[in-house]
C-alpha positions in Angstrom: 9.8 5.4 -46.1 10.2 9.0 -45.7 7.1 10.8 -44.0 5.4 13.0 -46.6 4.2 16.7 -45.7 1.2 18.6 -46.2 -1.3 21.2 -44.4 -4.1 19.5 -42.6 -5.3 22.8 -42.0 -5.6 23.4 -45.5 -7.4 20.5 -46.4 -10.1 21.5 -43.5 -11.1 24.9 -44.9 -11.9 23.8 -48.3 -15.5 23.3 -49.4 -16.9 19.5 -50.2 -16.0 19.5 -53.5 -12.7 21.3 -53.4 -11.7 18.7 -50.9 -12.9 15.8 -52.8 -10.9 16.9 -55.8 -8.0 17.5 -53.5 -8.4 14.1 -51.9 -8.2 12.7 -55.4 -5.1 14.4 -56.6 -2.8 12.8 -53.6 -0.2 10.3 -54.7 -0.5 7.1 -53.0 2.5 8.3 -50.1 0.4 11.8 -49.5 -3.1 9.6 -49.0 -1.2 7.3 -46.6 -0.1 10.8 -44.9 -3.3 12.0 -44.6 -4.6 8.5 -43.1 -2.1 8.8 -40.2 -2.2 13.1 -39.6 -3.9 12.7 -36.5 -3.7 16.8 -36.5 -6.3 16.5 -39.5 -8.8 13.6 -37.6 -8.5 14.9 -34.2 -11.5 16.8 -32.4 -10.1 19.9 -30.7 -10.2 18.5 -27.4 -8.2 15.9 -28.5 -4.9 18.1 -29.4 -2.4 18.7 -26.7 -3.6 22.2 -25.2 -1.0 24.7 -25.7 1.0 26.5 -22.8 3.1 25.5 -19.8 1.6 22.5 -18.6 2.6 19.4 -16.4 -0.5 17.2 -16.5 -3.1 16.8 -19.2 -5.9 15.1 -17.9 -8.7 14.0 -19.7 -11.4 12.6 -17.9 -14.4 11.7 -20.2 -17.3 9.1 -21.0 -16.5 5.9 -22.7 -16.3 5.8 -25.9 -14.7 9.5 -26.5 -11.1 8.8 -27.7 -9.3 8.8 -24.8 -6.9 5.7 -25.6 -6.4 7.2 -29.3 -6.0 10.5 -27.6 -3.1 8.8 -25.6 -1.4 7.2 -28.1 -1.4 9.7 -30.6 0.4 11.9 -27.9 3.0 9.3 -27.3 4.0 9.2 -31.0 4.0 12.7 -31.2 6.3 13.2 -28.5 8.3 10.6 -30.4 8.5 12.6 -33.2 9.5 15.7 -31.0 12.7 14.1 -29.8 11.6 12.9 -26.6 13.2 9.9 -25.6 12.2 8.0 -22.3 8.5 7.4 -22.1 6.6 5.5 -19.4 3.7 3.5 -20.3 1.4 3.2 -17.0 -1.7 0.9 -16.8 -3.8 -0.4 -14.2 -2.1 -3.7 -14.6 0.7 -4.8 -17.3 -1.8 -6.8 -19.2 -3.9 -3.2 -19.1 -0.6 -1.9 -20.8 0.1 -4.5 -22.9 -3.5 -5.0 -24.3 -4.9 -1.4 -24.3 -2.2 0.8 -24.8 0.2 -0.9 -26.9 -0.5 -4.1 -28.8 -4.3 -5.2 -29.1 -6.8 -2.2 -28.6 -8.3 -0.7 -31.7 -6.7 2.5 -30.6 -3.5 1.3 -29.2 0.2 2.7 -30.3 1.0 0.0 -32.8 -2.1 0.1 -34.8 -1.8 4.3 -34.6 1.5 4.4 -35.4 2.6 5.2 -39.5 4.6 2.4 -41.3 7.9 5.3 -41.0 7.7 5.4 -37.0 6.8 1.7 -36.2 8.4 0.8 -33.0 9.7 -2.9 -32.6 7.9 -4.1 -29.7 9.7 -6.7 -27.2 6.6 -8.0 -24.7 9.8 -10.2 -22.6 10.8 -6.6 -22.0 7.5 -4.9 -21.8 9.2 -2.3 -24.1 8.8 -0.3 -27.3 11.6 0.7 -29.1 11.7 3.7 -32.2 14.4 3.6 -34.7 15.5 7.2 -33.2 16.2 5.6 -30.0 13.0 6.5 -28.2 12.1 3.8 -25.6 8.9 3.1 -24.0 8.5 0.7 -20.9 5.3 -0.2 -19.1 4.8 0.1 -15.6 1.7 -1.5 -13.6 -0.5 1.2 -11.1 -0.5 -1.9 -8.7 3.3 -2.2 -8.1 4.3 1.6 -8.0 7.7 0.8 -6.7 8.7 -0.7 -10.2 8.8 3.3 -11.1 11.8 3.9 -8.1 14.9 4.6 -9.9 14.1 5.2 -13.8 13.9 8.6 -15.5 11.4 9.5 -17.9 10.5 12.5 -19.9 7.0 11.4 -20.7 4.1 9.7 -19.3 1.1 8.3 -20.0 -1.4 6.8 -17.3 -4.1 5.2 -18.4 -7.4 4.9 -16.4 -5.5 5.8 -12.9 -8.7 6.3 -11.0 -8.7 2.4 -11.4 -4.9 2.3 -10.0 -4.9 0.2 -6.5 -2.0 2.6 -5.4 -3.0 5.6 -7.6 -1.3 8.8 -5.6 2.0 6.4 -4.9 2.4 5.5 -8.8 1.9 9.4 -9.6 4.6 10.2 -6.6 7.6 7.5 -7.9 6.5 8.8 -11.4 6.7 12.3 -11.0 10.1 11.8 -9.4 11.5 9.9 -12.8 10.7 12.9 -14.3 13.8 15.7 -12.7 15.5 15.7 -15.4 13.7 16.8 -18.0 13.8 20.1 -19.2 10.3 19.7 -20.6 8.3 16.6 -18.5 5.3 16.3 -19.9 2.2 13.5 -18.7 -0.8 12.8 -20.1 -3.8 11.0 -17.5 -6.4 9.5 -19.6 -9.7 8.3 -17.2 -13.3 7.5 -16.9 -13.9 10.1 -13.9 -14.1 9.0 -10.0 -14.4 11.4 -7.0 -11.3 9.8 -5.3 -8.7 12.3 -3.7 -6.2 11.5 -6.2 -8.2 12.6 -9.6 -9.3 15.8 -7.0 -6.2 17.1 -6.3 -4.7 15.9 -9.6 -8.1 18.7 -11.1 -6.8 21.4 -8.7 -3.3 21.1 -9.3 -2.6 24.8 -11.1 -0.2 23.0 -13.7 -3.2 20.1 -14.8 -5.5 20.9 -17.8 -8.6 19.4 -17.4 -10.6 18.5 -20.3 -14.0 16.8 -19.7 -15.9 15.5 -22.4 -18.9 13.1 -23.2 -19.3 10.1 -24.8 -21.7 11.6 -27.4 -18.8 14.0 -28.7 -17.4 11.0 -30.4 -20.7 9.9 -32.2 -19.7 9.9 -35.6 -16.9 7.1 -34.7 -19.5 5.3 -32.4 -21.4 2.8 -33.5 -25.4 3.5 -33.9 -26.2 0.8 -31.9 -24.0 1.4 -28.7 -25.4 5.3 -29.2 -29.0 4.2 -28.7 -28.0 1.5 -25.9 -26.5 4.4 -23.8 -29.2 6.1 -24.2 -31.8 3.8 -23.6 -30.2 2.5 -20.2 -27.8 5.1 -18.7 -29.4 8.5 -19.6 -30.8 10.0 -16.3 -28.7 8.2 -13.8 -25.6 8.6 -11.9 -23.8 5.7 -14.1 -24.4 7.4 -17.3 -23.4 11.2 -15.6 -19.9 9.2 -14.9 -19.5 6.8 -17.1 -20.9 8.8 -20.3 -20.5 12.5 -19.5 -17.5 12.2 -17.7 -18.9 14.1 -14.4 -17.1 13.4 -10.9 -20.3 12.4 -8.4 -20.6 13.2 -5.2 -21.5 10.5 -2.4 -25.6 9.4 -2.3 -27.5 10.3 0.7 -28.2 7.1 2.7 -25.4 5.5 1.5 -23.9 3.1 3.6 -20.2 4.0 2.9 -18.7 7.8 2.2 -15.7 8.6 0.1 -14.4 10.0 3.1 -14.8 7.1 5.2 -13.1 4.8 2.8 -10.2 7.1 2.4 -9.8 7.9 6.1 -9.6 3.9 6.8 -7.7 3.2 4.1 -4.2 1.5 4.3 -1.3 0.5 2.0 0.1 -2.4 4.3 -1.9 -5.1 6.6 -0.6 -6.9 9.7 -0.1 -10.9 9.7 -3.4 -12.3 9.0 -4.9 -14.8 10.6 -7.9 -15.7 8.3 -8.6 -15.4 4.9 -12.0 -15.7 3.3 -12.9 -15.1 -0.6 -16.4 -13.9 -0.9 -18.8 -15.1 -4.2 -21.6 -13.8 -5.0 -22.8 -15.3 -8.8 -24.4 -13.3 -11.4 -28.4 -14.0 -11.0 -28.7 -14.1 -15.1 -26.3 -11.9 -16.6 -23.8 -9.2 -15.1 -20.8 -9.9 -13.3 -19.9 -12.5 -10.2 -18.8 -10.7 -7.3 -15.0 -11.9 -6.1 -13.6 -10.2 -3.3 -11.0 -11.4 -0.9 -10.8 -10.0 2.9 -8.7 -11.1 5.5 -8.2 -10.6 9.4 -5.8 -9.3 11.4 -4.9 -8.3 15.0 -4.6 -4.5 16.1 -3.8 -4.7 19.8 -6.7 -6.4 21.2 -9.3 -6.2 18.5 -9.7 -8.1 14.7 -9.6 -6.0 11.6 -10.8 -6.6 8.8 -8.8 -6.0 5.3 -10.4 -5.8 2.0 -7.5 -6.7 -0.3 -8.7 -7.7 -3.9 -11.4 -7.4 -5.9 -11.4 -10.1 -8.8 -15.3 -9.8 -9.8 -15.9 -10.4 -13.7 -18.5 -11.4 -16.1 -18.4 -14.6 -17.5 -19.4 -18.1 -17.8 -19.5 -20.3 -14.5 -16.7 -22.1 -15.7 -14.7 -18.4 -16.3 -15.9 -17.1 -13.1 -15.0 -20.9 -10.8 -11.4 -20.1 -12.6 -11.1 -17.3 -11.3 -12.4 -18.2 -7.8 -10.2 -20.9 -7.5 -7.0 -19.5 -8.6 -7.8 -16.6 -6.0 -8.3 -18.9 -3.2 -5.1 -20.0 -4.1 -2.9 -17.3 -4.6 -3.9 -15.6 -1.5 -3.5 -18.9 0.0 -7.5 -18.4 1.4 -8.8 -20.3 4.5 -12.3 -20.8 3.0 -14.6 -19.5 0.0 -18.0 -18.4 1.3 -21.0 -18.0 -1.5 -24.2 -16.7 -1.4 -26.5 -19.9 -2.7 -29.9 -17.9 -3.1 -29.1 -17.4 -6.6 -26.8 -19.7 -7.4 -27.9 -22.8 -5.2 -25.7 -25.6 -5.5 -24.2 -25.0 -9.0 -21.8 -22.9 -7.1 -20.3 -25.4 -5.4 -20.5 -27.6 -8.6 -18.7 -25.2 -10.5 -15.9 -24.3 -7.7 -15.4 -28.3 -7.6 -15.3 -29.1 -11.5 -12.5 -26.4 -12.4 -8.9 -27.7 -12.1 -7.6 -26.8 -8.5 -10.8 -26.6 -6.8 -11.7 -30.4 -5.7 -10.2 -29.8 -2.3 -11.0 -26.2 -1.5 -12.7 -25.4 1.6 -16.0 -24.1 0.7 -19.0 -22.8 2.7 -22.3 -21.7 1.6 -24.8 -19.6 3.2 -28.5 -18.9 2.2 -29.8 -15.0 2.9 -32.9 -14.8 5.1 -32.5 -11.4 6.0 -32.2 -8.3 4.0 -29.7 -7.0 2.6 -29.0 -3.8 4.6 -29.5 -5.9 7.9 -26.2 -8.0 6.4 -24.5 -4.6 5.0 -24.9 -2.5 8.1 -22.5 -4.4 10.7 -20.1 -4.2 8.2 -20.3 -0.4 7.1 -20.3 -0.2 11.1 -17.1 -1.5 11.0 -15.4 1.0 8.7 -16.8 3.5 11.1 -15.1 2.0 13.8 -12.1 2.0 12.1 -11.8 -1.7 12.2 -12.6 -2.4 8.6 -9.8 -1.1 6.0 -9.7 -1.2 2.1 -5.8 -2.2 1.2 -5.1 0.1 -1.7 -8.2 1.3 -3.8 -10.9 -0.6 -5.7 -12.7 2.1 -7.7 -15.6 -0.2 -8.9 -16.1 -1.5 -5.1 -15.8 1.9 -4.1 -18.5 3.5 -6.4 -20.7 0.5 -5.2 -20.5 1.0 -1.6 -20.8 4.9 -2.0 -23.7 4.9 -4.0 -26.1 1.4 -3.0 -28.8 2.7 -0.9 -30.9 -0.3 0.9 -34.2 -0.6 -0.2 -33.8 1.3 -3.4 -32.2 -1.2 -5.9 -30.2 -4.4 -5.9 -26.9 -4.6 -4.3 -24.0 -5.0 -6.5 -22.5 -8.3 -6.5 -19.1 -6.8 -5.4 -20.3 -5.6 -2.4 -22.2 -8.6 -1.6 -19.5 -10.9 -2.1 -17.5 -8.1 0.2 -20.0 -8.2 2.9 -20.4 -12.0 3.2 -16.4 -12.4 3.4 -16.4 -9.7 6.4 -19.2 -12.0 7.6 -17.5 -15.0 7.9 -14.5 -13.8 9.2 -15.4 -10.9 11.7 -19.5 -11.5 12.2 -20.0 -14.7 12.2 -20.8 -15.1 15.6 -24.3 -12.9 14.8 -25.6 -14.2 11.4 -28.5 -16.1 11.9 -28.4 -17.1 8.4 -28.5 -21.0 7.1 -25.3 -22.2 7.0 -23.8 -25.2 5.7 -20.4 -26.3 6.0 -17.9 -28.6 2.9 -14.9 -29.8 4.6 -12.1 -30.8 2.0 -13.5 -34.3 3.0 -16.9 -33.2 1.6 -18.7 -33.9 4.9 -21.9 -31.7 5.8 -22.8 -30.2 8.6 -25.5 -27.5 9.6 -26.0 -25.4 12.3 
């Protein structure tokens, strides 16, 4: 099928009655073309900016239309004749589900029939009839971008990548041979150095937008809910209005502290713990992996992974046990104030959980008392994040003890650090369950 042509700008300038007559006069092919004409449907901010730029950064609230804009940008670059495209998400699954295949605004859903690419999941590749290809890469594995050359790249949610700067560097070096390389980066904003550096780059066009700008395409229930729950809150400023937030006065961690202590690799680890803080009723269950390794004559702690997730006990139980085995952890540490014996029951009931080493702790002190010594480890240069953990770091830098319930990610991390580095100072009630399920109390 040949792509029909017509002027979207002509349709836009018509009054409502004239526009209706025009639409009724369209042939089936012309109506189909209108359906897929992004120039017609897009808001001005969703169209590529004019001028000589390298990166088009779109940092906006949820529901603004970031993914649709990214998909349409890639389709348009293929239409213009660009042939080598990198699709980079937080994980390969994110690229597949959000950018390529399953999401309502993914490339396959936005592609017109006359430009529909062939998707080969096993090769992580899209191929168009003009020879253009797009390959999926992960922001958690930047070295995958070492070697391949591209003329176009789309990075989705780089503020959540574990290694955002390293991924950017590898991607940028791969754009070396194109006469007109272009990158689109679509993200919910976070106050990390990579995003701030990108904004400050003179070759970046920075677009900021609110979820409300796409109000016509969002459900009334969604709009009502975000107005009621998030307007006037810090989370709303970031997730709805697209603001980059500064540190909160009184928080135990700062962005600068986390950046100064961040590492990309860790030494050999002596022990690894998986901290678990279950959701009380609804919400997310915190699942954070921490390891301990020697640097000189001192122990250092390393936050290795954040697998925090919403879901049923069966779902998070499977994730906890899978994480335990993936990291070859020594122990799972669970807080029983909210979950009681249910946590152990869930873990023992899922595949692979019968013989894991499990330790439950009951909080008898305040959250500040537990969290402060962990923050002090970072102040001393003995606590580190291996890579970037966007959600966890947002919580560390915004939680003020005594003002609100601490987030489950943070609680899970704190329990793991206490198990590995601060146990001798603990005065919590602790029960240890070994692989034979014998119980001791101390």
